[in-house]
Phi, psi and omega in degrees: 000136177294150179303322184284354178265352183287148174280173179302314182296318179295320177298316180301314180296319179296318178293321181296320184265015176060029178285332177199168179254169175296326178296320177300313179301311183298315180295324178296318178292318179298323177295319178297320178298315179299323182287318193255331194283342176301325181272320186276326181058050176278332184255141170264327178221135172249119185260069187299311182297317178300314182299315182294319179294322177294322179295319179298316179294321179297318178298322177295319179295318180295317180298319179295318178299316178300315182298327180269001179070026181243157175278165178241164183305145183304328184264001180295124178084005183266125180284132180222176175224154186239133177302141190278029166241010179247130187285132170235117186308130177083359181245154177299145172224087190274340188058023183054035182234142177295332183291335179244025187306325184246016180286130178246128183292138181262355178205168178270140167299153181302318181294325177292318178301317180295321178294318179297323178297329177283340179098028180289163176252125180261111183281333182163188182248136187261156183288157181202168167293141183311124183054025179068027179262091176155171183237016187216352187062017174278345182271006176294138178288349185246016174109154184282146171270133181265151180284124181300338181277336179199106189288358174271357186242162182285159176267358186089173182202170005276347183274043184296321179296319180296318180292315181296323180298318178288314183298327182265012180056041175257359173200145180289322172207167178221164168257136173235179173229153184223111177258326178215341181189359204288349168262315189289318181296309178296327176298317178295312183295329184259358175074035176238181178260133179225130181248121170264108184288170172303142177301123180099348181289331178236133180299140177264005181296125182093004173262133174293118188292131172259291173228108195297332181272359183239330186299141172206136176270151179197170183272149174230126191208178185284330179211177185294318181302317178298318178301318181296316181300314182291318180300317178301322183289327187258348185276166176121172183293143178221123181296343180275355179226106183296339180272355180284149185252150176280086191227133177233132182298130175294157179249000182291142181274134178244127182262154176295327180298121179090351178285140176260121183250126177268139177241107184288122183296333181294341184267003183234036182250215182302138177098345180277124177302127182304325180290323176296314179302318181300315181294317181293318178298322179296318179295320178297320178296321178299319178295319179297320179298334179274001177106008177283147176266126182255125178229146175278137179233164178250129169239071193298333181278356185296338179293339179263356189299317185295314179296317179299314181299312186288343171282312181294314183297313182291326179296311181292324179294319181296323177290316182293324184275358178298335183288339182273084188238005181085356178250299180281314180223154171090169181295148181244128176257154180288155176195162184283339176211182185298316180300318177301317179298315178301308184297316181292317182296313182285327179296318179279322188284325184265143175276176188295320180292321178297316178299318180300314183289323177298316181294317179298316181292319179297319178299314182297331182266354187286156181303130180096341181242346183305310182295321184288331185246287188296313180298317179297319179297322178293327176292319178294323177303320177299320179293320179297317178297320179296322177304314180291320179301318178294318180297323184266351187296121177297325181290343180255021184054046186284176182267164177272320182219162174240131177249133179196175176289161171276312179227159180287347186210162175284184182307130181265168183290147177300128180090347186298323185244005187297330181267006181225082184306322181296320177297321178295317181297332180293343176298337184266008192298330181263358187248328189294330180301324181298317179290320179298327181267354179071028185266161173272149177205152183228144173258122180243127177304126186240350182161185181222147169253103190067242176254007183265119181293155176229134182255143171268130177266126178245115183253137177237174176285168183305134179059030176254034179302324182298319180295316179298310185293320180297312181290323178295322180296319178293317181292324181304326183286337187247348179284134173274105185289352181258008179302000000 
């Protein structure tokens, strides 16, 4: 097996038993990036010198641990990549936007700091939809990321670069962010595992805010076990983020046998590709064969989720992006007065999807429309949250987990939906409710349509990541990914 095909645990064992060094691992990944990324465009920046110096330090740390007869952190010496809306001190953080093309981070995001403490190797920063606005990574100002399984198709978004990097063995694992679908959709399209944690389980400090009440960082990896290892490393309370929770992942094993799984009937209706449905139904049957109880549930407010999400997301985004004006942050263009500088800087710096979302959000928050749009959307958000609370409620004979598709279709062709924003937004129809309710969810490879992967979405109650990861790990062993 090639070094770049190893999982985190396999890498750890190899480093422990002196089969290879962290420098060997790092050079193998850098070589893979040189070979493949010209075509795939998963990376915006490759930090080769930083990676090699980190690998040398990791090898020294590992040698010292061996000499003292002690183990070293699971992620020590493991090469990874970071989505380019997460700050890494001394490195560019462009958000795939021209307005931040030359911005260099002055500090580490908390999750990056935690990874560095473990001794990870940072190979570079990955491509995304500009400011994480999109489901395909076609909205990047620096070019689209291609799907490693079919280079005529998208890798998903907004964390498309992170997903493609793992799928093409250009990073052992990556960090992504998920505001409405952005870890799960690319994980599904690229055939990897992606975990969107509970809101607050991972600190958002050092993440460029898209929609502050929806954003969450999470791991993208080759298998469920790797996701769990990374999630454990980055989760927990952070004094720099008031919304972060004092949360530690449980270690108890949860089996599929005896678990009650809800299947929302609203997620299996019009618009779902029959081949995708077949694969998801097959995965649900596999869980049932292992002793899980399958019940149909109602998430009746889900039909309003997409409209509700796009009002809240664009409103919060318009407020967050107001700082990028060419004066306080971002590139500055010349103008005859201050207003001119603002207009020119934002006009040149922002792409069309970012402008669209700023305008939609500003309209929703404007005087006379706030009650009709933003306030109403927040009320609907409450109903969506209540649907999930009822579904998971033990007093209501509720379910333990919910199984459903990640997207209605597999990866679509590059350019296919670019001129129809509403069609693009429909890709998020099964994922946005999870963010609105602040729940954890995971995309697990469940099969393929031809060579295109399809992901099963496993949704849990708040801070039930252990239940999701345990059942996903069991299911991972028995699902035929080539169905």
